[in-house]
C-alpha positions as CSV (number, residue, x, y, z in Angstrom):
1,M,0.2,0.3,0.0
2,A,3.1,2.3,0.8
3,K,4.0,2.6,-3.0
4,E,0.2,3.2,-4.5
5,I,-1.3,5.7,-1.8
6,R,0.0,8.5,-3.7
7,S,-1.8,7.5,-6.7
8,I,-4.8,6.8,-4.9
9,A,-4.7,10.2,-3.5
10,A,-4.2,11.8,-6.7
11,V,-7.3,10.0,-8.1
12,Y,-9.4,11.3,-5.7
13,F,-7.9,14.9,-5.8
14,D,-8.6,15.0,-9.5
15,R,-12.0,13.8,-8.8
16,F,-13.2,15.4,-5.4
17,N,-10.8,18.3,-4.5
18,Y,-12.5,21.4,-3.2
19,R,-9.4,23.7,-2.2
20,E,-6.0,23.8,-2.7
21,S,-3.7,22.6,0.5
22,E,-2.6,25.1,2.9
23,L,-0.6,22.7,4.8
24,N,2.9,22.7,3.4
25,S,5.2,21.9,6.3
26,L,7.5,19.0,6.2
27,V,5.8,15.6,6.9
28,P,7.9,13.6,9.1
29,S,8.3,10.0,7.8
30,N,7.1,8.3,10.9
31,L,3.6,10.1,10.8
32,E,1.0,7.2,11.6
33,L,-2.2,9.3,12.5
34,I,-4.1,12.7,11.9
35,V,-6.9,13.9,14.0
36,V,-9.3,16.0,12.4
37,I,-11.3,18.6,14.4
38,P,-14.1,20.9,13.2
39,S,-14.6,24.1,14.9
40,Y,-17.3,26.3,14.6
41,N,-18.1,28.8,17.6
42,E,-16.3,26.7,20.1
43,P,-15.2,28.7,23.2
44,N,-13.6,25.6,24.8
45,L,-11.5,23.9,22.1
46,L,-8.6,24.0,24.3
47,E,-9.8,21.6,26.7
48,S,-10.2,18.9,23.4
49,L,-6.8,19.8,22.4
50,Q,-5.3,19.1,26.0
51,S,-7.2,16.1,26.4
52,L,-5.3,14.7,23.2
53,K,-2.1,16.3,24.1
54,D,-2.2,14.1,27.4
55,S,-2.8,10.9,25.3
56,F,0.2,8.5,25.2
57,V,2.0,8.6,21.7
58,P,3.8,5.3,21.2
59,L,7.5,5.7,21.0
60,G,8.9,6.1,17.2
61,V,5.5,7.3,15.7
62,S,4.1,10.8,15.4
63,V,0.8,12.1,15.4
64,E,-1.0,15.4,13.7
65,V,-3.9,17.1,14.9
66,I,-5.6,19.2,12.5
67,T,-8.7,22.0,13.9
68,V,-10.3,23.5,11.0
69,I,-12.0,26.5,12.6
70,N,-14.7,27.5,10.1
71,H,-17.7,29.4,9.3
72,G,-19.8,30.7,6.5
73,L,-19.5,34.3,4.5
74,N,-22.6,34.9,6.2
75,A,-21.6,34.3,9.7
76,A,-23.0,36.5,12.5
77,E,-20.8,38.9,14.0
78,N,-20.4,37.0,17.4
79,I,-19.6,33.9,15.7
80,V,-16.9,35.7,13.5
81,R,-15.5,37.3,16.5
82,Q,-15.4,33.8,18.6
83,N,-13.8,31.9,15.5
84,E,-11.0,34.5,15.3
85,T,-10.3,34.2,19.4
86,T,-10.2,30.5,18.9
87,A,-8.0,30.7,16.0
88,I,-5.3,32.8,18.5
89,Q,-5.6,30.2,21.2
90,A,-5.4,27.1,19.2
91,N,-2.3,28.8,17.7
92,G,-0.9,29.8,20.8
93,F,-1.5,26.2,22.2
94,A,0.2,25.0,19.4
95,V,3.5,27.0,20.0
96,K,3.6,26.1,23.6
97,N,2.8,22.2,23.1
98,N,4.1,21.0,19.8
99,S,6.7,18.3,20.0
100,E,8.3,15.4,17.7
101,S,5.5,13.1,19.1
102,I,2.6,15.4,18.5
103,T,1.9,18.4,16.3
104,F,-1.2,20.7,16.4
105,K,-2.0,22.7,13.4
106,T,-4.9,25.3,12.5
107,L,-6.8,26.0,9.4
108,E,-8.6,29.0,9.5
109,V,-11.8,28.6,7.0
110,F,-13.5,31.7,6.9
111,D,-15.1,31.8,3.6
112,M,-17.5,28.9,3.2
113,P,-20.2,29.4,0.9
114,P,-23.3,30.0,2.8
115,K,-25.1,26.9,1.3
116,K,-22.2,24.6,1.8
117,A,-20.9,26.0,5.0
118,G,-21.1,23.0,8.1
119,V,-19.5,20.3,9.8
120,G,-19.5,17.9,6.7
121,L,-17.4,20.6,4.5
122,A,-15.4,21.5,7.5
123,R,-14.3,17.6,8.3
124,K,-13.7,17.2,4.2
125,I,-11.4,19.9,4.4
126,G,-9.5,18.7,7.2
127,M,-9.6,15.0,6.3
128,D,-8.4,16.1,2.3
129,E,-5.5,17.9,4.0
130,A,-4.8,14.4,6.0
131,L,-5.0,12.7,3.1
132,N,-2.5,15.2,1.2
133,R,0.1,15.0,3.9
134,F,0.2,11.0,3.8
135,S,0.5,11.0,0.3
136,K,3.6,12.9,0.6
137,I,5.3,10.2,2.3
138,N,3.4,7.3,0.5
139,K,2.2,6.0,3.8
140,D,-1.8,4.7,4.3
141,G,-2.2,6.5,7.5
142,I,-5.1,6.8,9.9
143,I,-7.6,9.5,9.7
144,V,-9.3,10.0,12.7
145,C,-12.3,12.3,13.3
146,F,-13.0,14.0,16.6
147,D,-15.1,17.1,17.8
148,A,-14.3,20.3,19.3
149,D,-16.0,19.8,22.7
150,S,-14.8,16.2,22.9
151,L,-12.4,14.4,25.3
152,C,-10.6,11.3,25.4
153,E,-8.7,8.8,27.2
154,S,-4.8,8.6,27.7
155,N,-4.6,5.4,25.8
156,Y,-6.5,7.0,22.8
157,F,-3.5,7.3,20.5
158,E,-1.9,4.0,21.6
159,A,-5.0,2.1,21.2
160,I,-6.0,3.4,17.6
161,I,-2.7,2.6,16.0
162,S,-2.5,-0.9,17.8
163,H,-6.1,-1.7,16.6
164,F,-5.1,-0.7,12.8
165,K,-2.1,-2.9,13.1
166,K,-3.9,-5.7,14.6
167,H,-6.7,-5.5,11.9
168,P,-4.7,-4.9,8.8
169,K,-7.4,-5.4,6.5
170,T,-10.0,-3.1,8.4
171,P,-10.6,0.3,6.2
172,G,-12.2,2.1,9.5
173,C,-13.7,1.5,12.7
174,S,-16.0,2.9,15.1
175,I,-14.8,3.9,18.4
176,H,-16.5,3.2,21.7
177,F,-18.1,6.5,23.3
178,E,-19.9,7.5,26.4
179,H,-21.2,10.8,27.2
180,P,-20.7,12.0,30.7
181,L,-23.8,11.5,32.8
182,E,-22.6,13.4,35.8
183,G,-20.7,16.3,37.2
184,S,-20.3,20.2,37.4
185,S,-19.5,21.0,33.9
186,H,-23.3,20.7,32.6
187,T,-26.6,21.4,34.1
188,M,-28.7,18.8,35.8
189,E,-31.0,18.6,32.7
190,E,-28.4,18.0,30.4
191,Y,-27.2,15.0,31.8
192,N,-30.8,13.7,32.3
193,A,-31.5,14.3,28.6
194,I,-28.2,13.0,27.6
195,I,-28.9,9.5,29.4
196,S,-32.2,9.7,27.5
197,Y,-30.5,10.2,24.2
198,E,-27.8,8.0,24.4
199,L,-30.1,5.0,25.7
200,H,-32.2,5.8,22.3
201,L,-29.0,5.5,20.2
202,R,-27.9,2.4,21.7
203,Y,-31.3,0.8,21.7
204,Y,-31.5,1.3,17.9
205,K,-28.0,0.0,17.3
206,N,-28.6,-3.1,19.5
207,A,-32.3,-3.6,18.0
208,Q,-30.7,-3.8,14.2
209,Q,-28.1,-6.0,15.5
210,Y,-30.7,-8.3,16.9
211,T,-32.6,-8.8,13.6
212,G,-29.2,-10.1,12.2
213,L,-28.8,-7.3,9.9
214,P,-24.8,-7.2,9.1
215,F,-22.9,-3.9,8.9
216,V,-24.5,-2.4,12.1
217,F,-22.2,-0.1,14.0
218,H,-22.5,3.4,15.7
219,T,-21.6,6.0,13.4
220,I,-20.9,9.1,15.7
221,G,-18.8,12.0,14.1
222,S,-16.4,12.4,16.8
223,S,-15.8,8.3,17.3
224,M,-14.7,7.0,14.0
225,A,-11.3,6.5,12.2
226,V,-10.4,5.4,8.8
227,R,-7.3,4.1,6.8
228,A,-6.3,7.1,4.1
229,S,-6.7,4.4,1.3
230,A,-10.4,3.8,2.3
231,Y,-11.1,7.6,2.7
232,A,-9.9,8.5,-1.0
233,K,-11.2,5.1,-2.6
234,Q,-14.9,5.8,-1.4
235,G,-14.8,9.3,-2.2
236,G,-14.2,11.2,0.8
237,M,-16.4,13.2,3.2
238,N,-19.5,14.5,2.1
239,K,-20.5,18.2,2.4
240,R,-23.7,17.5,4.4
241,K,-24.4,20.0,7.3
242,A,-25.4,17.2,9.4
243,G,-25.5,13.3,9.5
244,E,-22.3,13.4,7.4
245,D,-21.0,11.1,9.8
246,F,-23.8,8.5,9.0
247,Y,-23.5,8.5,5.3
248,F,-19.9,8.7,5.1
249,L,-19.5,5.6,7.4
250,N,-22.3,3.7,5.7
251,K,-19.5,3.7,2.5
252,I,-16.6,2.8,4.3
253,I,-18.7,0.1,6.0
254,Q,-20.0,-1.4,3.3
255,L,-16.4,-2.1,2.0
256,G,-16.1,-5.1,4.5
257,S,-13.9,-5.8,7.5
258,F,-15.1,-3.0,9.3
259,T,-14.4,-2.7,13.0
260,E,-15.5,-1.6,16.5
261,L,-12.5,-0.3,18.7
262,N,-13.8,-0.9,22.4
263,V,-10.5,-0.5,24.6
264,T,-10.6,3.2,24.4
265,T,-13.4,5.6,25.1
266,V,-14.3,8.8,23.4
267,V,-16.0,11.2,25.8
268,P,-18.7,13.6,23.6
269,S,-20.4,16.6,25.3
270,P,-23.7,16.6,26.4
271,R,-24.5,20.1,26.0
272,I,-27.2,22.0,24.0
273,S,-25.9,22.7,20.7
274,D,-27.7,24.5,17.7
275,R,-24.7,24.0,15.4
276,V,-26.4,21.3,13.4
277,P,-30.2,21.0,12.6
278,F,-30.0,17.7,14.0
279,G,-28.0,15.1,16.2
280,T,-27.1,15.2,19.8
281,G,-26.8,18.5,20.8
282,K,-30.1,19.4,19.0
283,A,-31.7,16.6,20.7
284,V,-30.6,17.3,24.5
285,G,-32.1,20.9,23.6
286,E,-35.5,19.3,22.2
287,I,-35.8,17.1,25.1
288,I,-35.0,19.8,27.8
289,G,-37.5,22.4,25.9
290,S,-40.5,20.1,25.6
291,N,-40.4,19.1,29.3
292,Q,-40.4,15.7,28.3
293,T,-40.5,13.3,31.3
294,R,-39.6,10.4,29.0
295,L,-38.1,10.2,25.6
296,E,-39.8,8.1,23.0
297,T,-38.2,5.7,20.6
298,Y,-38.9,3.2,17.8
299,N,-41.2,0.4,19.1
300,F,-39.7,-3.2,19.5
301,K,-42.4,-4.5,17.3
302,I,-40.7,-3.2,14.0
303,F,-37.6,-5.3,14.9
304,V,-38.9,-8.2,15.7
305,E,-40.9,-8.0,12.2
306,L,-37.4,-6.9,10.7
307,K,-35.9,-9.9,12.1
308,A,-38.3,-11.9,10.3
309,F,-37.5,-9.8,6.7
310,V,-33.7,-10.5,7.5
311,R,-34.4,-14.4,8.2
312,E,-36.3,-14.6,4.8
313,V,-33.1,-13.0,2.9
314,L,-30.8,-15.3,4.6
315,L,-32.8,-18.6,3.5
316,C,-33.7,-17.2,0.6
317,D,-30.9,-19.3,-1.9
318,N,-30.6,-16.6,-4.3
319,K,-34.3,-17.0,-5.1
320,L,-35.7,-13.9,-3.1
321,K,-39.3,-13.0,-4.0
322,A,-41.3,-9.6,-3.0
323,S,-44.4,-11.9,-2.8
324,T,-43.0,-14.1,-0.2
325,L,-41.9,-11.0,1.9
326,S,-44.0,-9.9,4.8
327,R,-47.0,-7.6,4.6
328,L,-45.3,-4.6,6.0
329,I,-42.0,-4.7,3.9
330,N,-44.5,-5.2,0.7
331,Q,-46.2,-2.2,1.6
332,F,-43.0,-0.4,2.1
333,I,-41.1,-1.1,-1.4
334,D,-41.6,-0.6,-4.8
335,V,-42.3,-4.3,-6.0
336,R,-41.3,-3.6,-9.4
337,E,-38.1,-1.5,-8.5
338,F,-37.4,-4.3,-5.7
339,S,-37.5,-7.0,-8.4
340,V,-35.4,-5.6,-10.8
341,K,-32.7,-4.8,-8.1
342,I,-32.9,-8.3,-6.6
343,D,-32.6,-9.8,-10.3
344,E,-29.3,-7.6,-10.5
345,I,-27.9,-8.8,-7.5
346,A,-28.5,-12.3,-8.1
347,K,-26.8,-12.2,-11.4
348,N,-23.5,-10.8,-10.1
349,A,-23.3,-13.0,-6.8
350,N,-21.9,-16.4,-7.6
351,S,-22.6,-17.8,-4.1
352,E,-25.5,-17.6,-1.5
353,K,-22.9,-15.8,0.8
354,A,-22.1,-13.1,-2.2
355,F,-26.0,-12.5,-2.6
356,V,-26.6,-11.7,0.9
357,T,-23.3,-9.5,1.1
358,R,-24.6,-7.8,-1.9
359,F,-28.1,-7.5,-1.2
360,F,-27.5,-5.6,2.5
361,K,-25.2,-3.3,0.6
362,V,-28.1,-2.3,-1.8
363,F,-30.5,-2.6,1.1
364,D,-28.1,-0.7,3.6
365,A,-28.1,1.2,6.7
366,F,-30.2,4.3,5.0
367,W,-32.9,2.0,3.8
368,I,-33.4,0.2,6.9
369,M,-33.6,3.5,8.3
370,K,-36.4,4.7,6.2
371,Y,-38.2,1.3,6.6
372,V,-38.3,1.7,10.2
373,H,-39.7,5.5,9.8
374,F,-42.3,4.3,7.5
375,S,-43.1,1.2,9.8
376,R,-43.4,4.0,12.8
377,D,-45.3,6.3,10.9
378,N,-48.1,3.8,9.8
379,F,-48.2,0.8,12.2
380,H,-46.1,0.8,15.4
381,E,-46.4,4.3,17.5
382,Q,-43.4,5.5,19.2
383,V,-42.9,3.9,22.8
384,P,-41.2,5.4,26.0
385,V,-37.5,4.3,25.3
386,L,-37.1,2.5,28.9
387,G,-40.0,0.0,27.8
388,A,-38.6,-0.6,24.6
389,S,-35.2,-1.1,26.0
390,N,-36.4,-3.5,28.6
391,E,-38.2,-5.7,25.8
392,L,-35.0,-5.8,23.8
393,L,-32.7,-6.6,27.0
394,L,-35.2,-9.4,27.8
395,E,-35.4,-11.0,24.5
396,L,-31.5,-10.8,24.5
397,G,-31.3,-12.6,27.9
398,V,-29.5,-9.8,29.3
399,I,-32.1,-9.0,32.0
400,N,-34.7,-11.3,33.7
401,Q,-36.8,-8.6,35.0
402,P,-37.5,-5.2,33.8
403,L,-35.5,-2.5,34.8
404,K,-36.8,0.7,36.7
405,T,-34.4,3.4,35.3
406,E,-33.0,4.8,31.9
407,L,-29.7,4.9,33.5
408,E,-29.7,1.2,34.4
409,A,-30.6,0.2,30.9
410,L,-28.0,2.5,29.5
411,I,-25.3,1.2,31.4
412,K,-26.4,-2.5,30.4
413,F,-26.4,-1.3,26.5
414,R,-22.8,0.2,27.3
415,I,-21.6,-3.2,28.5
416,L,-22.9,-5.0,25.5
417,D,-21.5,-2.5,23.0
418,K,-18.0,-2.6,24.8
419,N,-18.0,-6.3,24.9
420,R,-19.1,-6.8,21.6
421,V,-16.6,-8.9,19.2
422,V,-17.1,-8.2,15.1
423,K,-16.3,-11.0,13.4
């Protein structure tokens, strides 16, 4: 791979380049990993940079941290001022803390077109810079996504580098995350809201795993890493203003051999945020603002029915027909379009295993999400997240009686996720 990463990057930049590289400093030959942080209107970036600085870098290698401080051309004056202040702080932090093992770099991207300005474009700019730097030394290095309000454990760098060495075929990984659930940094309302929201995230992920679906992983922007070659081959990061992590990782996961890294932890912030139209910060704000006493999530019946559909696919022996599918699936799909896609998959699959793999690359996580929403809107109304979580945990045999609090359920799911082994 060392001999071809430069050509892979060249093809990528020929097709997907957004702006010329600004980081022209010498790239050390032992550079193994680059962290990319989008920063927009962030008053506490230095806490995140310090957390990375405190993470141990293995001997003999170096890492870089690229912070993309960004806003659109139409940004409000207070945001412009905050970004300018953050840039001064970040550059000062770099002067004081740069070393042979870790180097902090700052990009000031204050000219984003209003229609494209957002976290997706900011990540793309930083990740493209990372790809460019690895291409200069012909190394298929690791590009890691982090957030400007996140923290990490002290073994963060060591764990990621070790993981990619241990799994030479993996194109990327999802890194274990846990929001803080108590403390003095946030309000009690925020802590209570994040318990509900993280429980919803973990319930949804584990409910999909229960159905037997492949390619089921958390897709959290602050908690993911990819090889430079995979990043380039899959067309890089998208420019979405929100949900960029879901769509990006969905492309990487479909390469196969995607993994989970569970021996270190990223700590995202539980704060309220209006930086993106949806996501954690938005959800926390909505939970608090609506005075909800309990968060609602997808009915477990949806996943029981989805499990039956997955079973039909797994046992179809390359002869899946729309007419044999469950009533709900048939009401969701366009039968003619579905049949055409099935025929195409079957023609290009030389085994039952290949058929199943190709099927779930076409009917992927985005398709599943649309089906879940269709079922929610038409057949199974949402239910309290604790009740749904108890149903799933009981079905999995994790508990033998319902839990009384969302916190108890969240802890159970955290343990499940941390102990999961991806084959």
